[in-house]
C-alpha positions as a Markdown table, in Angstrom:
| # | Residue | x | y | z |
|---|---|---|---|---|
| 1 | Met | 14.1 | -17.6 | 8.1 |
| 2 | Ser | 13.1 | -17.8 | 4.4 |
| 3 | Lys | 11.8 | -14.9 | 2.7 |
| 4 | Thr | 8.1 | -14.0 | 2.5 |
| 5 | Ile | 6.2 | -14.5 | -0.7 |
| 6 | Ile | 3.5 | -11.9 | -1.4 |
| 7 | Asn | 0.6 | -13.3 | -3.6 |
| 8 | Ala | -1.7 | -10.7 | -5.1 |
| 9 | Ala | -5.2 | -12.1 | -5.8 |
| 10 | Leu | -6.5 | -9.5 | -8.4 |
| 11 | Thr | -10.0 | -10.2 | -9.3 |
| 12 | Gly | -11.7 | -13.4 | -8.1 |
| 13 | Ala | -15.1 | -14.5 | -9.7 |
| 14 | Phe | -17.5 | -12.5 | -7.6 |
| 15 | Thr | -16.3 | -9.0 | -6.6 |
| 16 | Ser | -17.4 | -6.3 | -8.9 |
| 17 | Lys | -16.9 | -2.7 | -9.6 |
| 18 | Glu | -20.1 | -2.0 | -7.7 |
| 19 | His | -18.2 | -3.4 | -4.7 |
| 20 | Asn | -15.1 | -1.5 | -5.5 |
| 21 | Pro | -14.5 | 0.5 | -8.7 |
| 22 | Ala | -10.8 | -0.6 | -8.7 |
| 23 | Val | -11.6 | -4.2 | -9.3 |
| 24 | Pro | -9.9 | -5.2 | -12.7 |
| 25 | Leu | -12.3 | -7.1 | -15.2 |
| 26 | Thr | -10.8 | -7.0 | -18.7 |
| 27 | Pro | -7.6 | -8.8 | -19.7 |
| 28 | Lys | -5.9 | -5.3 | -20.2 |
| 29 | Glu | -7.1 | -4.1 | -16.7 |
| 30 | Ile | -5.9 | -7.4 | -15.0 |
| 31 | Ala | -2.6 | -7.3 | -16.8 |
| 32 | Glu | -1.9 | -3.7 | -15.8 |
| 33 | Asp | -2.8 | -4.5 | -12.2 |
| 34 | Ala | -0.5 | -7.4 | -12.2 |
| 35 | Tyr | 2.3 | -5.2 | -13.4 |
| 36 | Ala | 1.5 | -2.6 | -10.7 |
| 37 | Cys | 1.6 | -5.4 | -8.0 |
| 38 | Trp | 4.8 | -6.6 | -9.3 |
| 39 | Gln | 6.3 | -3.2 | -9.0 |
| 40 | Ala | 4.9 | -2.8 | -5.5 |
| 41 | Gly | 6.7 | -6.1 | -4.4 |
| 42 | Ala | 4.3 | -9.0 | -5.3 |
| 43 | Ala | 6.1 | -12.2 | -6.4 |
| 44 | Val | 3.0 | -14.0 | -7.5 |
| 45 | Val | -0.3 | -12.9 | -9.0 |
| 46 | His | -3.4 | -15.1 | -8.8 |
| 47 | Leu | -5.7 | -14.7 | -11.9 |
| 48 | His | -9.4 | -15.1 | -12.5 |
| 49 | Met | -11.1 | -14.0 | -15.7 |
| 50 | Arg | -14.4 | -12.3 | -16.3 |
| 51 | Asp | -16.7 | -12.3 | -19.3 |
| 52 | Glu | -18.2 | -9.4 | -21.1 |
| 53 | Asn | -20.9 | -9.1 | -18.4 |
| 54 | Gly | -18.5 | -9.2 | -15.5 |
| 55 | Ala | -19.2 | -12.8 | -14.6 |
| 56 | Gly | -16.5 | -15.4 | -13.8 |
| 57 | Thr | -15.4 | -17.5 | -16.8 |
| 58 | Met | -12.8 | -20.1 | -17.8 |
| 59 | Asp | -12.5 | -18.6 | -21.3 |
| 60 | Ile | -9.2 | -19.7 | -22.5 |
| 61 | Asn | -8.8 | -16.8 | -24.8 |
| 62 | Arg | -9.1 | -14.3 | -22.0 |
| 63 | Phe | -6.6 | -16.3 | -19.9 |
| 64 | Arg | -4.4 | -16.4 | -23.0 |
| 65 | Glu | -4.5 | -12.6 | -23.7 |
| 66 | Thr | -3.9 | -11.7 | -20.0 |
| 67 | Phe | -1.1 | -14.2 | -19.7 |
| 68 | His | 0.9 | -12.8 | -22.5 |
| 69 | Leu | 0.3 | -9.2 | -21.7 |
| 70 | Ile | 1.8 | -9.8 | -18.2 |
| 71 | Arg | 4.7 | -11.9 | -19.5 |
| 72 | Glu | 5.6 | -8.8 | -21.9 |
| 73 | Lys | 6.1 | -6.6 | -19.0 |
| 74 | Cys | 7.5 | -8.5 | -15.9 |
| 75 | Asp | 8.7 | -11.8 | -14.4 |
| 76 | Val | 6.0 | -12.1 | -11.7 |
| 77 | Ala | 5.1 | -15.8 | -11.1 |
| 78 | Ile | 1.6 | -16.5 | -12.4 |
| 79 | Asn | -1.0 | -18.5 | -10.6 |
| 80 | Leu | -4.1 | -19.4 | -12.7 |
| 81 | Thr | -7.4 | -20.4 | -11.1 |
| 82 | Thr | -9.0 | -23.7 | -11.9 |
| 83 | Ser | -12.4 | -22.8 | -10.5 |
| 84 | Gly | -13.5 | -19.3 | -11.7 |
| 85 | Asp | -16.9 | -20.5 | -12.9 |
| 86 | Leu | -19.2 | -22.8 | -11.2 |
| 87 | Asn | -20.6 | -23.9 | -14.5 |
| 88 | Ala | -17.2 | -24.9 | -16.0 |
| 89 | Thr | -16.5 | -28.3 | -17.3 |
| 90 | Glu | -13.6 | -30.4 | -16.1 |
| 91 | Glu | -12.0 | -29.8 | -19.5 |
| 92 | Thr | -12.3 | -26.0 | -19.4 |
| 93 | Arg | -10.9 | -26.0 | -15.8 |
| 94 | Met | -7.7 | -27.6 | -17.1 |
| 95 | Ala | -7.3 | -26.4 | -20.7 |
| 96 | His | -5.7 | -23.0 | -20.0 |
| 97 | Phe | -2.9 | -24.2 | -17.7 |
| 98 | Val | -2.2 | -27.1 | -20.1 |
| 99 | Glu | -1.6 | -24.7 | -22.9 |
| 100 | Leu | 0.0 | -21.7 | -21.0 |
| 101 | Lys | 1.9 | -23.7 | -18.4 |
| 102 | Pro | 2.0 | -21.1 | -15.6 |
| 103 | Glu | 4.1 | -21.7 | -12.6 |
| 104 | Leu | 1.1 | -22.4 | -10.3 |
| 105 | Ala | -2.5 | -23.3 | -10.6 |
| 106 | Ser | -5.1 | -23.6 | -7.9 |
| 107 | Tyr | -6.1 | -27.1 | -6.6 |
| 108 | Asp | -9.3 | -26.8 | -4.5 |
| 109 | Ala | -9.0 | -29.9 | -2.4 |
| 110 | Gly | -12.7 | -30.8 | -1.9 |
| 111 | Thr | -16.3 | -30.0 | -2.3 |
| 112 | Met | -18.1 | -27.5 | -0.2 |
| 113 | Asn | -21.4 | -25.5 | 0.3 |
| 114 | Trp | -20.4 | -22.3 | -1.3 |
| 115 | Met | -21.7 | -19.1 | 0.3 |
| 116 | His | -24.7 | -21.1 | 1.6 |
| 117 | Lys | -26.3 | -20.9 | -1.8 |
| 118 | Thr | -24.8 | -23.5 | -4.1 |
| 119 | Leu | -22.2 | -26.2 | -4.4 |
| 120 | Phe | -18.6 | -25.8 | -5.2 |
| 121 | Ile | -18.0 | -29.2 | -6.6 |
| 122 | Asn | -14.5 | -30.9 | -6.8 |
| 123 | His | -15.4 | -34.6 | -7.4 |
| 124 | Pro | -12.6 | -37.1 | -6.3 |
| 125 | Glu | -12.2 | -38.4 | -9.9 |
| 126 | Phe | -11.6 | -34.7 | -11.0 |
| 127 | Leu | -9.2 | -34.1 | -8.1 |
| 128 | Glu | -7.1 | -37.1 | -9.3 |
| 129 | Lys | -7.2 | -36.1 | -12.9 |
| 130 | Leu | -6.2 | -32.5 | -12.1 |
| 131 | Gly | -3.3 | -33.4 | -9.9 |
| 132 | Leu | -2.0 | -35.9 | -12.5 |
| 133 | Lys | -2.4 | -33.3 | -15.2 |
| 134 | Met | -0.6 | -30.7 | -13.2 |
| 135 | Gln | 2.5 | -33.2 | -12.8 |
| 136 | Glu | 2.3 | -34.0 | -16.4 |
| 137 | Val | 2.7 | -30.3 | -17.6 |
| 138 | Gly | 5.0 | -29.2 | -14.7 |
| 139 | Val | 2.5 | -26.8 | -13.0 |
| 140 | Lys | 2.7 | -26.6 | -9.2 |
| 141 | Pro | -0.5 | -27.1 | -7.3 |
| 142 | Glu | -1.5 | -24.3 | -4.9 |
| 143 | Met | -3.6 | -26.5 | -2.6 |
| 144 | Glu | -6.4 | -24.3 | -1.5 |
| 145 | Ile | -7.8 | -25.3 | 1.9 |
| 146 | Phe | -11.2 | -24.1 | 2.9 |
| 147 | Asp | -11.6 | -26.5 | 5.8 |
| 148 | Pro | -9.5 | -29.2 | 7.6 |
| 149 | Gly | -11.1 | -32.0 | 5.7 |
| 150 | Met | -9.6 | -30.6 | 2.5 |
| 151 | Phe | -6.1 | -30.8 | 4.0 |
| 152 | Tyr | -6.7 | -34.5 | 4.8 |
| 153 | Asn | -7.8 | -35.0 | 1.2 |
| 154 | Thr | -4.3 | -33.8 | 0.1 |
| 155 | Val | -2.7 | -36.1 | 2.5 |
| 156 | Tyr | -4.5 | -38.9 | 0.8 |
| 157 | Tyr | -3.7 | -37.8 | -2.7 |
| 158 | Met | 0.0 | -37.4 | -1.8 |
| 159 | Lys | 0.1 | -41.1 | -0.6 |
| 160 | Lys | -1.6 | -42.1 | -3.8 |
| 161 | Gly | 0.8 | -40.2 | -6.0 |
| 162 | Val | -1.7 | -37.7 | -7.3 |
| 163 | Leu | 0.1 | -34.9 | -5.5 |
| 164 | Lys | 3.8 | -34.6 | -4.7 |
| 165 | Ala | 5.6 | -33.5 | -1.7 |
| 166 | Pro | 6.6 | -30.8 | -0.7 |
| 167 | Gly | 3.2 | -29.3 | -0.9 |
| 168 | Tyr | 2.3 | -25.6 | -1.2 |
| 169 | Phe | -0.9 | -24.8 | 0.9 |
| 170 | Gln | -3.1 | -21.8 | 0.7 |
| 171 | Phe | -5.4 | -21.5 | 3.8 |
| 172 | Cys | -8.5 | -19.8 | 2.5 |
| 173 | Met | -10.4 | -18.5 | 5.6 |
| 174 | Gly | -13.6 | -16.8 | 6.1 |
| 175 | Ala | -15.6 | -18.0 | 3.1 |
| 176 | Ala | -19.2 | -18.7 | 3.9 |
| 177 | Gly | -19.4 | -22.5 | 4.2 |
| 178 | Gly | -15.7 | -22.9 | 5.3 |
| 179 | Ile | -13.5 | -22.4 | 8.2 |
| 180 | Ala | -13.8 | -19.1 | 9.9 |
| 181 | Ala | -11.1 | -16.6 | 9.7 |
| 182 | Thr | -9.8 | -16.5 | 13.2 |
| 183 | Val | -6.2 | -16.6 | 14.6 |
| 184 | Glu | -7.1 | -19.7 | 16.6 |
| 185 | Asn | -8.1 | -21.6 | 13.4 |
| 186 | Leu | -5.0 | -20.5 | 11.6 |
| 187 | Val | -2.8 | -21.9 | 14.4 |
| 188 | Tyr | -4.7 | -25.2 | 14.2 |
| 189 | Leu | -4.4 | -25.4 | 10.3 |
| 190 | Lys | -0.6 | -24.6 | 10.5 |
| 191 | Ser | -0.2 | -27.4 | 13.1 |
| 192 | Leu | -1.5 | -30.0 | 10.5 |
| 193 | Leu | 1.3 | -29.3 | 8.1 |
| 194 | Pro | 4.2 | -31.5 | 7.4 |
| 195 | Ala | 7.6 | -30.2 | 8.1 |
| 196 | Asp | 8.6 | -29.7 | 4.5 |
| 197 | Ala | 5.4 | -27.8 | 3.5 |
| 198 | Gln | 5.2 | -24.2 | 2.3 |
| 199 | Trp | 2.1 | -22.3 | 3.3 |
| 200 | Ser | 0.2 | -19.1 | 2.9 |
| 201 | Ala | -3.1 | -17.8 | 4.2 |
| 202 | Phe | -5.6 | -15.0 | 3.7 |
| 203 | Gly | -8.9 | -13.9 | 5.4 |
| 204 | Ile | -11.9 | -12.9 | 3.5 |
| 205 | Gly | -13.5 | -9.4 | 4.3 |
| 206 | Ala | -13.2 | -8.5 | 8.0 |
| 207 | Gly | -10.8 | -11.5 | 8.5 |
| 208 | His | -8.3 | -10.0 | 6.2 |
| 209 | Leu | -6.1 | -8.0 | 8.7 |
| 210 | Pro | -6.1 | -10.4 | 11.5 |
| 211 | Ile | -5.0 | -13.3 | 9.3 |
| 212 | Leu | -2.5 | -11.1 | 7.5 |
| 213 | Phe | -0.9 | -10.1 | 10.9 |
| 214 | Ala | -0.9 | -13.7 | 12.3 |
| 215 | Thr | 0.3 | -15.3 | 9.1 |
| 216 | Ile | 3.3 | -13.0 | 9.1 |
| 217 | Ala | 4.0 | -13.6 | 12.8 |
| 218 | Leu | 3.8 | -17.4 | 12.2 |
| 219 | Gly | 6.3 | -17.3 | 9.4 |
| 220 | Gly | 4.0 | -17.9 | 6.5 |
| 221 | His | 3.6 | -16.3 | 3.1 |
| 222 | Val | 0.7 | -14.0 | 2.5 |
| 223 | Arg | -2.1 | -13.3 | 0.0 |
| 224 | Val | -3.8 | -10.0 | -0.4 |
| 225 | Gly | -6.1 | -8.4 | -3.0 |
| 226 | Leu | -9.4 | -7.3 | -4.2 |
| 227 | Glu | -10.5 | -10.9 | -4.8 |
| 228 | Asp | -10.7 | -11.4 | -1.0 |
| 229 | Asn | -11.4 | -7.9 | 0.4 |
| 230 | Val | -12.5 | -4.6 | -1.1 |
| 231 | Tyr | -11.7 | -2.4 | 2.0 |
| 232 | Tyr | -8.4 | -1.2 | 2.9 |
| 233 | Lys | -9.6 | -0.5 | 6.4 |
| 234 | Lys | -13.0 | -0.3 | 8.0 |
| 235 | Gly | -15.2 | 2.1 | 5.9 |
| 236 | Gln | -12.5 | 2.9 | 3.3 |
| 237 | Leu | -12.3 | 1.2 | 0.0 |
| 238 | Ala | -8.8 | 0.1 | -1.2 |
| 239 | Lys | -7.5 | 2.3 | -4.0 |
| 240 | Ser | -6.0 | -0.7 | -5.9 |
| 241 | Asn | -4.5 | -4.2 | -5.4 |
| 242 | Ala | -1.1 | -2.5 | -5.3 |
| 243 | Glu | -2.2 | -0.6 | -2.2 |
| 244 | Phe | -2.7 | -3.9 | -0.4 |
| 245 | Val | 0.8 | -5.2 | -1.7 |
| 246 | Glu | 2.4 | -2.1 | -0.5 |
| 247 | Arg | 1.0 | -2.6 | 3.0 |
| 248 | Ala | 2.0 | -6.2 | 3.0 |
| 249 | Val | 5.6 | -5.2 | 2.1 |
| 250 | Arg | 5.7 | -2.7 | 5.0 |
| 251 | Leu | 4.3 | -5.2 | 7.4 |
| 252 | Val | 6.8 | -8.0 | 6.3 |
| 253 | Lys | 9.7 | -5.6 | 6.7 |
| 254 | Glu | 8.5 | -4.4 | 10.1 |
| 255 | Ala | 8.4 | -8.1 | 11.3 |
| 256 | Asp | 12.2 | -8.2 | 10.3 |
| 257 | Arg | 11.6 | -10.4 | 7.3 |
| 258 | Glu | 12.5 | -9.9 | 3.8 |
| 259 | Val | 10.2 | -9.9 | 0.8 |
| 260 | Ala | 10.7 | -12.6 | -1.8 |
| 261 | Thr | 11.4 | -11.5 | -5.4 |
| 262 | Pro | 9.7 | -13.7 | -8.2 |
| 263 | Ala | 12.9 | -15.5 | -8.7 |
| 264 | Glu | 13.2 | -16.2 | -5.0 |
| 265 | Ala | 9.6 | -17.3 | -4.8 |
| 266 | Arg | 10.2 | -19.8 | -7.7 |
| 267 | Ala | 13.2 | -21.2 | -5.7 |
| 268 | Ile | 11.3 | -21.4 | -2.4 |
| 269 | Leu | 8.2 | -23.1 | -4.0 |
| 270 | Gly | 10.2 | -25.4 | -6.3 |
| 271 | Leu | 8.7 | -23.8 | -9.5 |
| 272 | Arg | 10.0 | -23.9 | -13.1 |
| 273 | Glu | 12.3 | -21.1 | -14.0 |
| 274 | Leu | 11.0 | -18.3 | -16.1 |
| 275 | Gly | 11.1 | -19.5 | -19.9 |
| 276 | Gln | 11.2 | -23.2 | -19.3 |
């Protein structure tokens, strides 16, 4: 069995210090958290940025500062969001990865009703533009799947050449407006995958632990972090993102699997080598 990649989603666009004081918000805080997660065993960090008021932003200057602070300290693979601000333009959703050329960037594979309050829009024309731009600059799409229809969108775009196989799929479970974070739903989503695909999964909030356990049991990669869940267990706030990573490392090892290093994660996912 291949090694398990642990991806730490550090910040997100919505969780705040009011939810958990450990949520990192500034470039320095996010970079320090990324380094701590790398030390704990994360091979990938997934990054969102926040503005001076703590709101999600696609400000390229903040991405640039955080990216370089992380690169000064460690070789963790970097995955930049393309959807950290519902008011972002198509240009600001791509400019940061075009310039910085991280190993990965998120590819949200469809439009959805977000949290039953607003629309998370990923227009078909934008998805084609996004996939082709990622190919052009050598950034691997992490195809984020919030419902089964988004998976079938990726099948279409692979046939069209907008995306390339083998794909890397992230099952995002438990978002209001998306698929529920149940083990039965995870098994179903996994059953859709082509044989050559790599996949990971996470559950939001109370779905975090069931999906974490089931993903490890099913042989997938895992995502943990304060973006998705601010509680370490019921009634107990997590101390840090690194605490989530440390638990994931223990669980992977208890399942008689090995934790992937950043170099091994790059090989597993077909990412560019560090410095290329």
